[in-house]
PyMOL CGO cylinders between C-alpha atoms (Angstrom):
from pymol import cmd
from pymol.cgo import CYLINDER

trace = [
    CYLINDER, -86.52, 91.30, 1.06, -85.58, 94.97, 0.74, 0.3, 1, 1, 1, 1, 1, 1,
    CYLINDER, -85.58, 94.97, 0.74, -83.53, 97.12, 3.10, 0.3, 1, 1, 1, 1, 1, 1,
    CYLINDER, -83.53, 97.12, 3.10, -86.62, 98.40, 4.94, 0.3, 1, 1, 1, 1, 1, 1,
    CYLINDER, -86.62, 98.40, 4.94, -87.72, 94.83, 5.67, 0.3, 1, 1, 1, 1, 1, 1,
    CYLINDER, -87.72, 94.83, 5.67, -84.20, 93.93, 6.84, 0.3, 1, 1, 1, 1, 1, 1,
    CYLINDER, -84.20, 93.93, 6.84, -84.29, 96.99, 9.08, 0.3, 1, 1, 1, 1, 1, 1,
    CYLINDER, -84.29, 96.99, 9.08, -87.46, 95.66, 10.71, 0.3, 1, 1, 1, 1, 1, 1,
    CYLINDER, -87.46, 95.66, 10.71, -86.03, 92.14, 10.92, 0.3, 1, 1, 1, 1, 1, 1,
    CYLINDER, -86.03, 92.14, 10.92, -82.94, 93.32, 12.80, 0.3, 1, 1, 1, 1, 1, 1,
    CYLINDER, -82.94, 93.32, 12.80, -85.07, 95.31, 15.26, 0.3, 1, 1, 1, 1, 1, 1,
    CYLINDER, -85.07, 95.31, 15.26, -87.09, 92.20, 16.01, 0.3, 1, 1, 1, 1, 1, 1,
    CYLINDER, -87.09, 92.20, 16.01, -83.95, 90.03, 16.21, 0.3, 1, 1, 1, 1, 1, 1,
    CYLINDER, -83.95, 90.03, 16.21, -82.68, 92.25, 19.03, 0.3, 1, 1, 1, 1, 1, 1,
    CYLINDER, -82.68, 92.25, 19.03, -86.09, 92.26, 20.72, 0.3, 1, 1, 1, 1, 1, 1,
    CYLINDER, -86.09, 92.26, 20.72, -86.53, 96.01, 20.52, 0.3, 1, 1, 1, 1, 1, 1,
    CYLINDER, -86.53, 96.01, 20.52, -89.66, 98.07, 20.15, 0.3, 1, 1, 1, 1, 1, 1,
    CYLINDER, -89.66, 98.07, 20.15, -89.69, 100.79, 17.51, 0.3, 1, 1, 1, 1, 1, 1,
    CYLINDER, -89.69, 100.79, 17.51, -89.28, 103.35, 20.27, 0.3, 1, 1, 1, 1, 1, 1,
    CYLINDER, -89.28, 103.35, 20.27, -86.29, 101.52, 21.82, 0.3, 1, 1, 1, 1, 1, 1,
    CYLINDER, -86.29, 101.52, 21.82, -84.52, 101.24, 18.47, 0.3, 1, 1, 1, 1, 1, 1,
    CYLINDER, -84.52, 101.24, 18.47, -85.29, 104.87, 17.74, 0.3, 1, 1, 1, 1, 1, 1,
    CYLINDER, -85.29, 104.87, 17.74, -83.75, 105.93, 21.06, 0.3, 1, 1, 1, 1, 1, 1,
    CYLINDER, -83.75, 105.93, 21.06, -80.57, 104.05, 20.22, 0.3, 1, 1, 1, 1, 1, 1,
    CYLINDER, -80.57, 104.05, 20.22, -80.11, 105.62, 16.80, 0.3, 1, 1, 1, 1, 1, 1,
    CYLINDER, -80.11, 105.62, 16.80, -81.72, 109.02, 17.30, 0.3, 1, 1, 1, 1, 1, 1,
    CYLINDER, -81.72, 109.02, 17.30, -85.03, 108.56, 15.51, 0.3, 1, 1, 1, 1, 1, 1,
    CYLINDER, -85.03, 108.56, 15.51, -88.59, 108.85, 16.72, 0.3, 1, 1, 1, 1, 1, 1,
    CYLINDER, -88.59, 108.85, 16.72, -90.91, 105.85, 16.95, 0.3, 1, 1, 1, 1, 1, 1,
    CYLINDER, -90.91, 105.85, 16.95, -92.77, 107.20, 13.92, 0.3, 1, 1, 1, 1, 1, 1,
    CYLINDER, -92.77, 107.20, 13.92, -89.48, 107.55, 12.02, 0.3, 1, 1, 1, 1, 1, 1,
    CYLINDER, -89.48, 107.55, 12.02, -88.74, 103.86, 12.65, 0.3, 1, 1, 1, 1, 1, 1,
    CYLINDER, -88.74, 103.86, 12.65, -92.31, 102.98, 11.67, 0.3, 1, 1, 1, 1, 1, 1,
    CYLINDER, -92.31, 102.98, 11.67, -91.98, 104.93, 8.42, 0.3, 1, 1, 1, 1, 1, 1,
    CYLINDER, -91.98, 104.93, 8.42, -88.72, 103.15, 7.57, 0.3, 1, 1, 1, 1, 1, 1,
    CYLINDER, -88.72, 103.15, 7.57, -90.22, 99.74, 8.28, 0.3, 1, 1, 1, 1, 1, 1,
    CYLINDER, -90.22, 99.74, 8.28, -93.31, 100.47, 6.20, 0.3, 1, 1, 1, 1, 1, 1,
    CYLINDER, -93.31, 100.47, 6.20, -91.21, 101.74, 3.30, 0.3, 1, 1, 1, 1, 1, 1,
    CYLINDER, -91.21, 101.74, 3.30, -92.51, 105.32, 3.35, 0.3, 1, 1, 1, 1, 1, 1,
    CYLINDER, -92.51, 105.32, 3.35, -89.08, 106.56, 4.47, 0.3, 1, 1, 1, 1, 1, 1,
    CYLINDER, -89.08, 106.56, 4.47, -85.72, 105.50, 3.07, 0.3, 1, 1, 1, 1, 1, 1,
    CYLINDER, -85.72, 105.50, 3.07, -82.90, 104.04, 5.12, 0.3, 1, 1, 1, 1, 1, 1,
    CYLINDER, -82.90, 104.04, 5.12, -79.99, 106.47, 4.83, 0.3, 1, 1, 1, 1, 1, 1,
    CYLINDER, -79.99, 106.47, 4.83, -76.24, 105.89, 5.08, 0.3, 1, 1, 1, 1, 1, 1,
    CYLINDER, -76.24, 105.89, 5.08, -76.38, 107.67, 8.44, 0.3, 1, 1, 1, 1, 1, 1,
    CYLINDER, -76.38, 107.67, 8.44, -78.99, 105.18, 9.71, 0.3, 1, 1, 1, 1, 1, 1,
    CYLINDER, -78.99, 105.18, 9.71, -76.87, 102.27, 8.52, 0.3, 1, 1, 1, 1, 1, 1,
    CYLINDER, -76.87, 102.27, 8.52, -73.71, 103.61, 10.18, 0.3, 1, 1, 1, 1, 1, 1,
    CYLINDER, -73.71, 103.61, 10.18, -75.55, 104.25, 13.45, 0.3, 1, 1, 1, 1, 1, 1,
    CYLINDER, -75.55, 104.25, 13.45, -77.08, 100.77, 13.48, 0.3, 1, 1, 1, 1, 1, 1,
    CYLINDER, -77.08, 100.77, 13.48, -73.78, 99.06, 12.65, 0.3, 1, 1, 1, 1, 1, 1,
    CYLINDER, -73.78, 99.06, 12.65, -71.99, 101.01, 15.39, 0.3, 1, 1, 1, 1, 1, 1,
    CYLINDER, -71.99, 101.01, 15.39, -74.69, 100.22, 17.96, 0.3, 1, 1, 1, 1, 1, 1,
    CYLINDER, -74.69, 100.22, 17.96, -75.25, 96.54, 17.10, 0.3, 1, 1, 1, 1, 1, 1,
    CYLINDER, -75.25, 96.54, 17.10, -73.08, 93.69, 15.78, 0.3, 1, 1, 1, 1, 1, 1,
    CYLINDER, -73.08, 93.69, 15.78, -74.76, 93.87, 12.37, 0.3, 1, 1, 1, 1, 1, 1,
    CYLINDER, -74.76, 93.87, 12.37, -73.14, 92.91, 9.08, 0.3, 1, 1, 1, 1, 1, 1,
    CYLINDER, -73.14, 92.91, 9.08, -73.37, 96.09, 7.02, 0.3, 1, 1, 1, 1, 1, 1,
    CYLINDER, -73.37, 96.09, 7.02, -73.43, 94.14, 3.73, 0.3, 1, 1, 1, 1, 1, 1,
    CYLINDER, -73.43, 94.14, 3.73, -76.43, 92.17, 4.97, 0.3, 1, 1, 1, 1, 1, 1,
    CYLINDER, -76.43, 92.17, 4.97, -78.28, 95.34, 5.92, 0.3, 1, 1, 1, 1, 1, 1,
    CYLINDER, -78.28, 95.34, 5.92, -77.54, 97.05, 2.59, 0.3, 1, 1, 1, 1, 1, 1,
    CYLINDER, -77.54, 97.05, 2.59, -77.90, 94.11, 0.20, 0.3, 1, 1, 1, 1, 1, 1,
    CYLINDER, -77.90, 94.11, 0.20, -79.08, 91.03, 2.09, 0.3, 1, 1, 1, 1, 1, 1,
    CYLINDER, -79.08, 91.03, 2.09, -75.75, 89.26, 1.45, 0.3, 1, 1, 1, 1, 1, 1,
    CYLINDER, -75.75, 89.26, 1.45, -74.32, 87.07, 4.20, 0.3, 1, 1, 1, 1, 1, 1,
    CYLINDER, -74.32, 87.07, 4.20, -75.48, 86.69, 7.78, 0.3, 1, 1, 1, 1, 1, 1,
    CYLINDER, -75.48, 86.69, 7.78, -77.34, 89.39, 9.70, 0.3, 1, 1, 1, 1, 1, 1,
    CYLINDER, -77.34, 89.39, 9.70, -75.08, 89.39, 12.74, 0.3, 1, 1, 1, 1, 1, 1,
    CYLINDER, -75.08, 89.39, 12.74, -71.32, 89.74, 12.82, 0.3, 1, 1, 1, 1, 1, 1,
    CYLINDER, -71.32, 89.74, 12.82, -69.46, 87.02, 14.63, 0.3, 1, 1, 1, 1, 1, 1,
    CYLINDER, -69.46, 87.02, 14.63, -68.07, 88.22, 17.96, 0.3, 1, 1, 1, 1, 1, 1,
    CYLINDER, -68.07, 88.22, 17.96, -65.14, 86.74, 19.89, 0.3, 1, 1, 1, 1, 1, 1,
    CYLINDER, -65.14, 86.74, 19.89, -67.67, 85.31, 22.35, 0.3, 1, 1, 1, 1, 1, 1,
    CYLINDER, -67.67, 85.31, 22.35, -69.54, 83.60, 19.50, 0.3, 1, 1, 1, 1, 1, 1,
    CYLINDER, -69.54, 83.60, 19.50, -66.26, 81.99, 18.46, 0.3, 1, 1, 1, 1, 1, 1,
    CYLINDER, -66.26, 81.99, 18.46, -65.61, 80.83, 22.03, 0.3, 1, 1, 1, 1, 1, 1,
    CYLINDER, -65.61, 80.83, 22.03, -69.10, 79.34, 22.25, 0.3, 1, 1, 1, 1, 1, 1,
    CYLINDER, -69.10, 79.34, 22.25, -68.47, 77.47, 18.99, 0.3, 1, 1, 1, 1, 1, 1,
    CYLINDER, -68.47, 77.47, 18.99, -65.18, 76.10, 20.36, 0.3, 1, 1, 1, 1, 1, 1,
    CYLINDER, -65.18, 76.10, 20.36, -66.92, 75.05, 23.57, 0.3, 1, 1, 1, 1, 1, 1,
    CYLINDER, -66.92, 75.05, 23.57, -69.41, 73.00, 21.58, 0.3, 1, 1, 1, 1, 1, 1,
    CYLINDER, -69.41, 73.00, 21.58, -66.93, 71.61, 19.05, 0.3, 1, 1, 1, 1, 1, 1,
    CYLINDER, -66.93, 71.61, 19.05, -64.42, 70.45, 21.69, 0.3, 1, 1, 1, 1, 1, 1,
    CYLINDER, -64.42, 70.45, 21.69, -66.99, 69.63, 24.38, 0.3, 1, 1, 1, 1, 1, 1,
    CYLINDER, -66.99, 69.63, 24.38, -65.30, 71.98, 26.86, 0.3, 1, 1, 1, 1, 1, 1,
    CYLINDER, -65.30, 71.98, 26.86, -66.48, 72.01, 30.45, 0.3, 1, 1, 1, 1, 1, 1,
    CYLINDER, -66.48, 72.01, 30.45, -66.89, 75.37, 32.18, 0.3, 1, 1, 1, 1, 1, 1,
    CYLINDER, -66.89, 75.37, 32.18, -63.39, 75.31, 33.68, 0.3, 1, 1, 1, 1, 1, 1,
    CYLINDER, -63.39, 75.31, 33.68, -61.73, 74.59, 30.33, 0.3, 1, 1, 1, 1, 1, 1,
    CYLINDER, -61.73, 74.59, 30.33, -63.86, 77.20, 28.57, 0.3, 1, 1, 1, 1, 1, 1,
    CYLINDER, -63.86, 77.20, 28.57, -63.00, 79.85, 31.17, 0.3, 1, 1, 1, 1, 1, 1,
    CYLINDER, -63.00, 79.85, 31.17, -59.31, 78.91, 31.16, 0.3, 1, 1, 1, 1, 1, 1,
    CYLINDER, -59.31, 78.91, 31.16, -59.06, 79.40, 27.38, 0.3, 1, 1, 1, 1, 1, 1,
    CYLINDER, -59.06, 79.40, 27.38, -61.23, 82.52, 27.41, 0.3, 1, 1, 1, 1, 1, 1,
    CYLINDER, -61.23, 82.52, 27.41, -59.21, 84.20, 30.19, 0.3, 1, 1, 1, 1, 1, 1,
    CYLINDER, -59.21, 84.20, 30.19, -55.91, 83.17, 28.57, 0.3, 1, 1, 1, 1, 1, 1,
    CYLINDER, -55.91, 83.17, 28.57, -56.95, 84.79, 25.30, 0.3, 1, 1, 1, 1, 1, 1,
    CYLINDER, -56.95, 84.79, 25.30, -57.77, 88.04, 27.11, 0.3, 1, 1, 1, 1, 1, 1,
    CYLINDER, -57.77, 88.04, 27.11, -54.23, 88.30, 28.56, 0.3, 1, 1, 1, 1, 1, 1,
    CYLINDER, -54.23, 88.30, 28.56, -51.65, 90.69, 27.17, 0.3, 1, 1, 1, 1, 1, 1,
    CYLINDER, -51.65, 90.69, 27.17, -49.00, 89.08, 24.96, 0.3, 1, 1, 1, 1, 1, 1,
    CYLINDER, -49.00, 89.08, 24.96, -46.31, 89.16, 27.65, 0.3, 1, 1, 1, 1, 1, 1,
    CYLINDER, -46.31, 89.16, 27.65, -48.65, 87.53, 30.15, 0.3, 1, 1, 1, 1, 1, 1,
    CYLINDER, -48.65, 87.53, 30.15, -49.58, 84.81, 27.65, 0.3, 1, 1, 1, 1, 1, 1,
    CYLINDER, -49.58, 84.81, 27.65, -45.90, 84.07, 27.13, 0.3, 1, 1, 1, 1, 1, 1,
    CYLINDER, -45.90, 84.07, 27.13, -45.39, 83.59, 30.89, 0.3, 1, 1, 1, 1, 1, 1,
    CYLINDER, -45.39, 83.59, 30.89, -48.36, 81.26, 31.15, 0.3, 1, 1, 1, 1, 1, 1,
    CYLINDER, -48.36, 81.26, 31.15, -47.27, 79.36, 28.04, 0.3, 1, 1, 1, 1, 1, 1,
    CYLINDER, -47.27, 79.36, 28.04, -43.70, 79.01, 29.35, 0.3, 1, 1, 1, 1, 1, 1,
    CYLINDER, -43.70, 79.01, 29.35, -44.99, 77.71, 32.67, 0.3, 1, 1, 1, 1, 1, 1,
    CYLINDER, -44.99, 77.71, 32.67, -47.07, 75.04, 30.94, 0.3, 1, 1, 1, 1, 1, 1,
    CYLINDER, -47.07, 75.04, 30.94, -44.17, 74.03, 28.70, 0.3, 1, 1, 1, 1, 1, 1,
    CYLINDER, -44.17, 74.03, 28.70, -41.96, 73.59, 31.78, 0.3, 1, 1, 1, 1, 1, 1,
    CYLINDER, -41.96, 73.59, 31.78, -44.64, 71.41, 33.36, 0.3, 1, 1, 1, 1, 1, 1,
    CYLINDER, -44.64, 71.41, 33.36, -45.07, 69.29, 30.22, 0.3, 1, 1, 1, 1, 1, 1,
    CYLINDER, -45.07, 69.29, 30.22, -41.36, 68.92, 29.44, 0.3, 1, 1, 1, 1, 1, 1,
    CYLINDER, -41.36, 68.92, 29.44, -40.17, 68.51, 33.02, 0.3, 1, 1, 1, 1, 1, 1,
    CYLINDER, -40.17, 68.51, 33.02, -38.40, 65.58, 34.48, 0.3, 1, 1, 1, 1, 1, 1,
    CYLINDER, -38.40, 65.58, 34.48, -40.03, 63.76, 37.36, 0.3, 1, 1, 1, 1, 1, 1,
    CYLINDER, -40.03, 63.76, 37.36, -39.29, 65.03, 40.80, 0.3, 1, 1, 1, 1, 1, 1,
    CYLINDER, -39.29, 65.03, 40.80, -39.66, 68.74, 40.04, 0.3, 1, 1, 1, 1, 1, 1,
    CYLINDER, -39.66, 68.74, 40.04, -42.12, 70.37, 42.42, 0.3, 1, 1, 1, 1, 1, 1,
    CYLINDER, -42.12, 70.37, 42.42, -44.13, 72.85, 40.40, 0.3, 1, 1, 1, 1, 1, 1,
    CYLINDER, -44.13, 72.85, 40.40, -46.34, 73.56, 43.37, 0.3, 1, 1, 1, 1, 1, 1,
    CYLINDER, -46.34, 73.56, 43.37, -43.28, 75.18, 44.96, 0.3, 1, 1, 1, 1, 1, 1,
    CYLINDER, -43.28, 75.18, 44.96, -43.02, 77.49, 41.92, 0.3, 1, 1, 1, 1, 1, 1,
    CYLINDER, -43.02, 77.49, 41.92, -46.65, 78.56, 42.18, 0.3, 1, 1, 1, 1, 1, 1,
    CYLINDER, -46.65, 78.56, 42.18, -47.39, 81.96, 43.70, 0.3, 1, 1, 1, 1, 1, 1,
    CYLINDER, -47.39, 81.96, 43.70, -48.23, 81.70, 47.40, 0.3, 1, 1, 1, 1, 1, 1,
    CYLINDER, -48.23, 81.70, 47.40, -50.49, 84.71, 47.79, 0.3, 1, 1, 1, 1, 1, 1,
    CYLINDER, -50.49, 84.71, 47.79, -52.78, 86.76, 45.54, 0.3, 1, 1, 1, 1, 1, 1,
    CYLINDER, -52.78, 86.76, 45.54, -50.15, 89.53, 45.75, 0.3, 1, 1, 1, 1, 1, 1,
    CYLINDER, -50.15, 89.53, 45.75, -47.46, 87.15, 44.48, 0.3, 1, 1, 1, 1, 1, 1,
    CYLINDER, -47.46, 87.15, 44.48, -49.77, 86.09, 41.65, 0.3, 1, 1, 1, 1, 1, 1,
    CYLINDER, -49.77, 86.09, 41.65, -50.37, 89.72, 40.64, 0.3, 1, 1, 1, 1, 1, 1,
    CYLINDER, -50.37, 89.72, 40.64, -46.62, 90.39, 40.67, 0.3, 1, 1, 1, 1, 1, 1,
    CYLINDER, -46.62, 90.39, 40.67, -46.06, 87.46, 38.33, 0.3, 1, 1, 1, 1, 1, 1,
    CYLINDER, -46.06, 87.46, 38.33, -49.18, 88.11, 36.22, 0.3, 1, 1, 1, 1, 1, 1,
    CYLINDER, -49.18, 88.11, 36.22, -50.27, 91.75, 36.54, 0.3, 1, 1, 1, 1, 1, 1,
    CYLINDER, -50.27, 91.75, 36.54, -54.01, 92.35, 36.10, 0.3, 1, 1, 1, 1, 1, 1,
    CYLINDER, -54.01, 92.35, 36.10, -55.18, 93.44, 32.66, 0.3, 1, 1, 1, 1, 1, 1,
    CYLINDER, -55.18, 93.44, 32.66, -57.58, 96.33, 32.33, 0.3, 1, 1, 1, 1, 1, 1,
    CYLINDER, -57.58, 96.33, 32.33, -60.83, 95.19, 30.76, 0.3, 1, 1, 1, 1, 1, 1,
    CYLINDER, -60.83, 95.19, 30.76, -62.00, 97.31, 27.83, 0.3, 1, 1, 1, 1, 1, 1,
    CYLINDER, -62.00, 97.31, 27.83, -64.92, 99.57, 28.57, 0.3, 1, 1, 1, 1, 1, 1,
    CYLINDER, -64.92, 99.57, 28.57, -68.35, 98.67, 27.18, 0.3, 1, 1, 1, 1, 1, 1,
    CYLINDER, -68.35, 98.67, 27.18, -68.03, 101.04, 24.24, 0.3, 1, 1, 1, 1, 1, 1,
    CYLINDER, -68.03, 101.04, 24.24, -64.51, 99.93, 23.28, 0.3, 1, 1, 1, 1, 1, 1,
    CYLINDER, -64.51, 99.93, 23.28, -64.27, 97.74, 20.21, 0.3, 1, 1, 1, 1, 1, 1,
    CYLINDER, -64.27, 97.74, 20.21, -61.83, 94.82, 20.34, 0.3, 1, 1, 1, 1, 1, 1,
    CYLINDER, -61.83, 94.82, 20.34, -60.41, 92.56, 17.68, 0.3, 1, 1, 1, 1, 1, 1,
]
cmd.load_cgo(trace, "trace")
């Protein structure tokens, strides 16, 4: 399979028409058609635009080596969910924990260590925040990255 065929394959993998893909990377429908048919070459600019717009493995697009799609953090979480048979609560707990800032993770971790290592008779419910405001004071909200922001 050559690069033009891989180009077509990735478009189909994302369920896009030639026009939709063209709109995302600044080409006309006929430009996409010409690339897919092999009458137009895929340029470095096309490759960079595609790899910035989609989670595509650049090596795969250029040479066919490896997997088409890059692994995302969510893909990794889904794999962990399956491997460890996590229910929705456990999955969300781990996922939200991993999104916390380092200082917030340390507070959560320290709390769990105190619970695990505690002697009987300690009332951890008494230590829990009483109101949403108390919770936010102890664990300030984290700004979520915008859609276009790359993480990890």
